[in-house]
NUKOLKOL-984376 format. One record per atom (N, C-alpha, C): x, y, z; residue in three letters. Coordinates in steps of 0.1 Angstrom, whole numbers, plus 5000, padded with zeros to 4 digits. Layout:
! residues N
XYZALA...
***
This chain:
! residues 116
636262004163UNK635961984176UNK637062014185UNK636662074197UNK637662134205UNK637862044216UNK639061984219UNK639261904230UNK639061974244UNK638561894253UNK638561944267UNK639561924274UNK639661994286UNK640861994294UNK641161854299UNK640061784302UNK640061634307UNK640661534298UNK640361554285UNK640761444274UNK641161534262UNK642361494256UNK642661564245UNK643461444235UNK642461384226UNK643061264220UNK644261274213UNK644661384207UNK646061384201UNK647161394212UNK646961454222UNK647861464232UNK648161324239UNK646961234239UNK647161104243UNK647961024233UNK647761044220UNK648560964211UNK650061004212UNK650261134212UNK651561184213UNK652361124225UNK651461124236UNK652261064249UNK652460914245UNK651660854240UNK651560704239UNK652960674229UNK653160744219UNK654260724209UNK655560814212UNK655760874224UNK656760934227UNK657960854229UNK657960734232UNK658960664235UNK659760624222UNK660860624223UNK661860594210UNK661460454206UNK661160354212UNK661060224208UNK659360174205UNK658560254209UNK656960214208UNK656460204193UNK656860284183UNK656360244169UNK657260124165UNK658460134168UNK659160014163UNK658859884167UNK658459864180UNK658059744186UNK656859714180UNK655759814178UNK654559784172UNK654559724156UNK655559784152UNK655859734137UNK656459604136UNK657359584145UNK657959444146UNK656759334148UNK656059374158UNK654759284163UNK653859264152UNK653859354143UNK652759344132UNK653059224123UNK654259164125UNK654459044116UNK653958914122UNK653558924135UNK653058814142UNK653458794157UNK653358704162UNK653558674176UNK655258654179UNK655458714188UNK656958714191UNK657258704207UNK658458634208UNK658858614223UNK659958744225UNK660158764236UNK661058854240UNK662358874234UNK663058744234UNK664358734225UNK664258774212UNK663158714204UNK662958744191UNK662958894189UNK662058954198UNK661759104196UNK663459184197UNK664059154207UNK665459204209UNK666359194197UNK666159064190UNK667159054179UNK666759144166UNK665359174166UNK664659244156UNK664759394161UNK665159434172UNK665259584176UNK666659604181UNK667559594169UNK668959614176UNK669259754183UNK669859754195UNK670259854202UNK669159874215UNK668059804215UNK667159804226UNK667759724236UNK667659784249UNK668059704261UNK666959604265UNK667359514273UNK666359414278UNK665359504289UNK665859574296UNK665059664305UNK664159764299UNK664559844287UNK663459914279UNK662559844271UNK662959724266UNK661959644260UNK660959594269UNK661259554282UNK660159524290UNK659159654293UNK659959764295UNK659159894298UNK658159924287UNK658759904275UNK657759924263UNK656859834262UNK657059714263UNK655959624261UNK654959644274UNK655359654285UNK654459664296UNK653559794294UNK654259894288UNK653360034283UNK652259994273UNK652859924263UNK651759874253UNK650859804257UNK651059724266UNK650059614272UNK649159694281UNK649459774289UNK648559884297UNK647659954289UNK648259994275UNK647360074266UNK646459984258UNK646659854259UNK645659774253UNK646059744238UNK647159774234UNK647759754221UNK648359634219UNK648859574232UNK649659434229UNK649159364238UNK649059224237UNK648559124245UNK649759044249UNK649958994263UNK650958914268UNK650258764271UNK651058654264UNK650558514271UNK651858464277UNK651458414288UNK652558354297UNK652058194298UNK652958094293UNK652757964295UNK653257904306UNK652557834313UNK653057734324UNK654057634323UNK655157664319UNK656257564315UNK657457614322UNK658457524322UNK659957564328UNK660757534316UNK661657624312UNK661557764317UNK660357834309UNK660157954317UNK658958034314UNK659058064300UNK657658074292UNK657458104280UNK656558224279UNK656858324272UNK656058454270UNK655958494258UNK654758524251UNK654758574238UNK653758694237UNK654158784228UNK653458884227UNK652758924213UNK651658974211UNK651158994199UNK650159124200UNK650059174188UNK649159294189UNK647859264191UNK647059354198UNK645559334200UNK644959394186UNK643559374184UNK642959444175UNK643159584174UNK643159644184UNK643559814186UNK645059834181UNK645859754185UNK647159764181UNK647359734166UNK646659644161UNK646859624146UNK646059744138UNK645059804145UNK644559924137UNK645460024136UNK646660024141UNK647460144142UNK648560114131UNK648760014127UNK649759954116UNK649660054105UNK648660054099UNK648360124087UNK648760274087UNK648360344098UNK648760484101UNK650360504103UNK650860404109UNK652260404111UNK653060384099UNK652360284090UNK653260284077UNK653060384070UNK651860464068UNK651660574062UNK652760694066UNK652960704079UNK653860804085UNK655260764083UNK655660644081UNK657060604078UNK657160624062UNK656160594054UNK656260634040UNK656460784036UNK655660874046UNK655761014044UNK657361064048UNK657761004058UNK659061034064UNK660261004052UNK659960894046UNK660760844035UNK660860954024UNK659460984021UNK659261074009UNK659761204010UNK659961244023UNK660261364027UNK661661394035UNK662561294032UNK663661284040UNK664461394038UNK664661454027UNK665461584023UNK664961684032UNK663661714031UNK662961834038UNK663161814052UNK663061694057UNK663061684073UNK664561694076UNK665461684069UNK667061714073UNK667261864074UNK666561924062UNK666762074062UNK666162134074UNK664862084078UNK664262144089UNK665062114101UNK665461984104UNK666261964115UNK667562044116UNK668162044105UNK669462134103UNK669262274108UNK668162344103UNK667762474109UNK667462484122UNK666862394127UNK666362384140UNK667762374151UNK668662304146UNK669862274154UNK670862404153UNK670862474142UNK671462594141UNK670962704153UNK669862704155UNK669162794162UNK669462764177UNK669762654181UNK669862614194UNK671162634199UNK
***
């Protein structure tokens, strides 16, 4: 099947996963409901701003849902939607492939860096 100029599914997927923290955030959320502080602890190196941007993007894409509770201080929780949960198996498969091909990926990356 040829993608039309209006919609290319693979381009959409690559655009969605182009963020450094997108797949990591989805993977962490695959373990259950999390609050922002819990997510930051499980994603060492992510800033508060980038986490917020990543979660907003995932929410807009329909992969994550956000629940705000009317309490003081505010309580916010994030969880995967059904569509987000459906991505976990392909993400795990890709992670496993990367682990199995670590040496090959390092060689490819090394060759690419020498040409630049």
